[in-house]
C-alpha positions in Angstrom: 113.3 53.4 86.1 113.7 53.1 89.9 116.8 53.5 92.0 116.6 52.9 95.7 112.8 53.3 95.6 113.0 56.7 93.8 112.3 57.6 90.2 115.6 58.1 88.4 115.4 61.2 86.1 117.1 61.3 82.8 119.3 64.2 81.7 116.3 66.1 80.3 116.8 69.6 81.8 113.3 70.8 81.0 111.8 67.9 82.8 114.0 68.4 85.8 113.1 72.1 86.0 109.4 71.2 85.7 109.8 68.7 88.6 111.5 71.4 90.8 108.8 73.9 89.9 106.0 71.6 90.8 107.5 71.0 94.3 108.7 74.6 94.8 105.4 76.4 94.3 103.4 74.2 96.8 101.8 75.6 100.0 103.9 73.0 101.9 107.2 74.3 100.7 106.4 77.9 100.0 108.9 80.3 98.4 111.1 80.7 101.4 112.0 77.2 102.4 114.8 75.8 100.2 115.3 72.7 102.4 111.6 71.8 102.3 111.6 72.0 98.5 114.7 69.9 98.3 113.1 67.3 100.6 110.0 67.2 98.5 111.9 66.7 95.3 114.4 64.1 96.7 111.6 62.1 98.4 110.3 60.9 95.0 113.1 61.7 92.4 116.8 61.1 92.2 119.5 62.2 89.8 123.1 63.2 90.0 123.3 66.8 91.3 119.6 67.2 92.4 120.5 69.3 95.4 122.7 71.7 93.4 120.0 72.1 90.8 117.3 72.9 93.4 119.6 75.5 95.0 120.5 77.0 91.6 116.8 77.2 90.7 115.8 78.9 93.9 118.7 81.3 93.9 117.5 82.4 90.4 113.9 82.9 91.5 113.0 86.6 92.1 110.3 85.8 94.7 112.8 83.7 96.7 115.3 86.6 96.6 112.7 89.1 97.9 111.6 87.0 100.9 114.5 84.9 102.0 116.3 85.7 105.3 119.5 87.6 104.8 122.5 85.9 106.4 125.1 88.4 105.4 127.0 90.4 108.0 125.7 93.9 108.4 127.9 96.6 106.9 128.3 98.5 110.2 126.6 100.5 112.9 124.1 103.1 112.0 125.2 106.7 112.5 122.9 109.3 114.0 122.3 112.4 112.0 124.0 115.4 113.3 121.5 117.7 115.0 122.2 121.4 115.3 122.4 122.9 118.8 120.8 126.1 117.6 117.1 126.5 117.8 115.0 127.3 114.7 117.6 126.0 112.2 115.9 122.8 111.0 112.2 123.3 110.3 109.9 121.4 108.1 106.9 123.4 106.7 104.0 121.9 104.8 100.6 123.1 103.6 97.5 121.0 103.8 95.2 122.4 101.1 91.8 121.7 99.5 90.0 121.6 102.8 86.4 122.6 103.4 86.0 126.4 103.9 85.5 127.1 107.7 85.5 130.7 108.9 87.0 131.8 105.5 90.0 129.5 106.0 90.7 126.4 103.9 94.5 125.8 104.4 96.5 124.5 107.3 100.1 125.3 107.7 102.2 122.7 109.5 105.5 123.7 111.0 107.7 121.0 112.6 110.8 121.9 114.6 113.1 118.9 114.2 115.3 119.8 117.3 112.5 120.4 119.8 110.1 117.9 118.2 107.3 120.3 118.3 104.5 120.7 115.7 102.6 124.0 115.1 99.3 124.2 113.2 98.0 127.4 111.7 94.8 128.0 109.7 94.8 130.4 106.8 93.1 131.0 103.5 94.2 130.0 100.0 95.9 133.0 98.3 97.5 134.4 101.5 100.3 136.8 100.7 103.9 136.3 101.9 103.7 139.2 104.3 100.6 137.6 105.9 102.3 134.3 106.2 105.3 135.9 107.9 103.0 137.6 110.4 101.2 134.3 111.0 104.5 132.5 111.5 105.9 135.2 113.8 102.7 135.4 115.9 102.1 131.6 116.3 105.5 130.0 116.2 
């Protein structure tokens, strides 16, 4: 049945959802363009509440929720982390292991000073004692 040159849809919800789905997952509409999907559906089909059903379908779609532009007001300004004024308070230390053995050393110790934004690299061997690590740290950092 035609109404104003468009196919009039019955109250069959499964059919209506199928029509929306066919127009929603097209390369023309994509997942993010609700208005393009609505235009594609209403170009051919008409029934009472078509725009509300398209919006309801898209709001329930997980892919649309992931990629749609957020229009909410931001919660507030970002706050900077408090940085200590004292040196050598905030250090990050990491070990890079399982390297090739070169000059009997196969581990790199990385020390990052968060206040000064300086990185130190020290080569050592696997199985180095704590005392040797302390000496290495003291002598190089």
